[in-house]
C-alpha positions, -999 to +999 in steps of 0.1 A: +000+000+000+030+023+003+031+050-023+062+068-037+065+101-019+086+130-029+080+143+006+061+129+036+035+157+039+008+155+066-019+181+072-038+185+104-073+199+108-087+199+144-108+217+169-080+214+195-071+250+196-036+261+207-042+267+244-034+230+252-007+207+241-029+183+220-015+194+186+021+194+198+017+159+212+005+146+179+034+163+161+058+149+186+047+113+181+048+117+143+083+132+143+096+105+166+083+079+141+090+098+109+115+127+115+115+138+079+077+143+079+066+178+069+035+188+090+012+215+078-015+230+100-047+236+080-064+249+111-069+241+148-095+268+153-125+248+143-152+255+169-154+227+194-173+197+180-182+215+148-178+187+122-194+208+095-168+235+098-139+209+097-155+193+066-156+226+048-120+236+057-106+202+046-126+203+013-114+238+003-078+232+012-068+196+003-067+202-035-038+227-031-015+200-018+005+173-036-016+143-045+002+120-021-004+141+009-020+125+040-048+147+055-057+140+091-089+157+104-099+152+140-131+167+153-143+137+173-169+141+201-176+104+197-140+093+204-138+060+222-173+050+210-184+026+183-178+048+153-151+036+129-116+051+124-110+056+087-081+056+063-092+065+028-071+065-004-079+085-035-059+097-065-058+132-049-049+125-014-051+101+016-076+110+043-077+099+079-103+107+106-133+094+125-163+081+106-185+111+115-187+131+083-155+152+087-139+136+056-169+132+033-168+165+012-131+161+004-134+124-004-164+130-026-147+158-044-116+137-050-137+108-063-155+132-087-121+147-099-106+112-106-138+095-117-128+066-094-142+053-061-121+058-031-105+028-012-119+029+023-103+010+052-110+008+089-081+013+113-080-011+143-076+003+178-046-013+195-053-030+228-049-009+259-053+024+241-071+050+263-104+060+248-099+098+247-072+108+223-072+087+191-056+115+171-023+109+190-027+072+200-043+056+169-041+078+138-006+092+142+010+058+149-007+044+119+006+073+098+041+066+111+038+030+099+023+040+066+050+065+058+078+042+067+064+015+044+056-011+070+033-039+057-003-030+068-032-053+073-064-033+071-101-041+069-115-029+036-150-015+041-176-004+016-197+020+036-189+051+057-207+083+066-208+103+034-235+129+027-215+145-001-214+182-009-248+200-004-260+204-040-281+234-050-316+228-063-327+243-096-361+260-095-379+277-125-359+309-126-337+305-096-314+282-076-320+273-040-288+268-020-274+270+015-250+292+034-224+264+041-199+284+059-194+319+075-157+328+076-139+350+102-145+381+081-183+374+081-185+363+044-212+338+038-201+310+015-229+296-007-231+260-019-232+270-055-205+280-080-203+306-108-203+276-132-238+267-121-251+303-123-229+330-138-251+360-132-271+356-100-290+381-079-298+375-043-328+391-026-323+389+012-351+404+034-362+427+005-326+438-002-313+431-037-276+420-038-258+424-070-225+410-083-191+427-076-157+419-090-139+422-056-146+431-020-136+468-021-159+473-051-189+468-028-202+502-015-196+509+022-225+497+043-238+474+016-234+437+008-230+419-025-221+387-042-184+379-050-169+348-066-148+335-038-113+319-039-129+285-031-148+285-064-182+293-048-204+324-046-202+343-013-221+371+003-196+397+012-192+433+024-164+458+020-142+458+052-172+446+072-191+415+082-218+407+057-232+382+083-237+409+109-249+434+083-276+412+068-283+388+098-276+355+081-259+324+096-245+291+085-273+268+074-296+295+061-312+288+028-312+314+000-326+317-035-304+331-062-324+345-091-310+341-127-305+375-143 
């Protein structure tokens, strides 16, 4: 199962924060097992237990890494329970994390890009492992074995929690979609791309939002639609929080009218 790596690149996405030593402990174990590993922090600022936020950050970031990168995502309120521990191989990355949905957008996207089904394996939990920190005690030791080319005996499984990316719904003269993420600037990322609708207009609480080429083009105190760097439309404001300005939140549904 060992692939040929130019570099052993591992990314980390967690809700651990930086106040405690959790992230450092995982890195320490990995570097003990594989000193040449290059570890990249995607983010450790996921709100506690927010699997949806982790799912989005992994989805938007994994594609910018070399194809052989190992992506470990740990937002795991069910740690120690009966959910599976997953190792998933695709043509565009290897993904590790609990079977609770944190991996599914990235894996589905990688499958769509390669037109090939992912290979999904369940990682065993070694005997005597404490049931509270599988990131350090299960996933990282497995990564150390994988990266050093040790023979691995894994259980191939067919099913895991995979809802896939929230698709927009085409109406007569509009598209219904969802605010799938609100970033730290207050931009609302919509689950629809400019490829699906190139000239949209959003009416939010009787306010019409037009399209702008970039953030600073939006008039002060107003909000508008901008094609975001993630390849999706977003509701934005100029040097302000569109979320606070308009009062939307993650999970809200909106209709984009076709101009």
